[in-house]
Residue, then its C-alpha position, 0 to 999 in steps of 0.5 A: m918845524k915847518l922848515r924841516r921837510p923843505a930842508r931835508l928835501a933840498r938835501l935829498c935833491a942835491v944827493l940825487l943830482l950828484g947821483i945823476g952826475l956820477a952815473a953819467v961818468a961811471g960808464l966812461l971811467e969804467r971803460l978807461t980804467r977797465d976795473p970792474r970794481l969801480r962801479p960797486r965802489l962808486t955806488r957804495w959812495f953814493l948810497a952812503r950819502l943817500a943814507r945820510a940824507l935820510p932822517m934816520r940814525v943808524r947803529v951797526h952791530g957786527q963786522v962787515p965781511r972781508e970776503p965777498m958773500l951772498w948777503v940776505a936780509n929781511h925787507v922792510s922798506w926801500t930805505d933798506i937799500p941805501l942803508l945796507g949799500a953804504l956798508a960795503p960795495l954790493a949789487f942788489l936783486s930787485k923786482a922789475e917794477v923798480r926799474a920803472w920808478p922815476l929817477a930811482g929806477w934809472l939810478a938803480q939800473q946804473a948802479g948795476t942792480l939785477f932785476i927779476r920779474r915775478g911769475a915770468g919764469e926768469g928764476a931759472l935763468l937768473g940763478p946762473r947769472l947771480a952765481q957768476h956775479l959771486r964767482q967774480d968776487r963781487a958781493l950781492l944782496i937779496f931779500p929772500e922774503g920776496t917782498t916788504t913787511d911791516g917789520n914785526g914778522l918774517r915771511t918765509f925765505h925763498g930757497r931758490l934765491l939762495a941756490c947761487a951761493l951753493e953754485a958759487q961756493r960762497a957763504l951767506q951773510p945774514v943781516a937783520i934790520r930793525y926800524r925803531r921810533g920811541d920805545g917800539a917799532d917805527p910805523l913810518a919806515p915800512f914801505v908796504g902794500d900800495d904805498d908810493l915812493v913820494s908819499h912815503l918820503l914826505r911822511l918820513f921827512e915830516a917826522d923826527v929822526g928814527e932809529v935803525d939797528i943793522h945786525l951783521l950776523a955770523p956768516i953761514p957756510s954753504q958747503g954741504l947744505s941744500r938751498n932750503e936748509l940755507a934759507a931756514r938757517a938764515q931766517a932763524a938767525i935773523a928772526e933771533a936777532l929781531g927777537l921774533s918768536a916762532p909764531a911771528l914767522r909768517k908763511a909766504a902768500 
């Protein structure tokens, strides 16, 4: 038992060192090959190895879409990113604070993560950028709740973040992610409030392996819908997959 955390941390460090080396050469390879698909593929390859270094057993339900779509998911933890990013070449939209995280922020930036600053009026400028990303046949994943939760409910999905799917005429791929431990929700997985990355990692690595269910739900066509209708349909689909009743849907703060 005492050796569990050091062994897991050693494996994680090895993966992160691999990520540093990969990020260092990705730019050069991209310039040599002139292939815009290279960085997303390398990112997926790295995130798959990072996901395997986490003490979590993952089950995927449903099919990964063949067409590039706007993926929308409920948000519980930073671990959502490697677990979902291992499934397909994805770019992520993240809060600007992540860019300042030691090493993880740099790796996220090198992987092509798009950052948004809360309350800075960047939404109007970011929308066309996200739409252009989708038009280039590149999948994008966002967390429309705008923050993490404990996994026992959903906050309101922000429709303005989904406007890019309408502009680019791309469908939505709703994704429901649930962390379990024993017979109930995993109390260790959520990364909420003032929690810090290092403390959260140490708690995860001290515990037994947790269970994660990822549900890839039926895509939602964007044609003929408003951004708020898209948000409501995606939220309802994810809530149903998670077994959440109407009272469990939380209003955004």
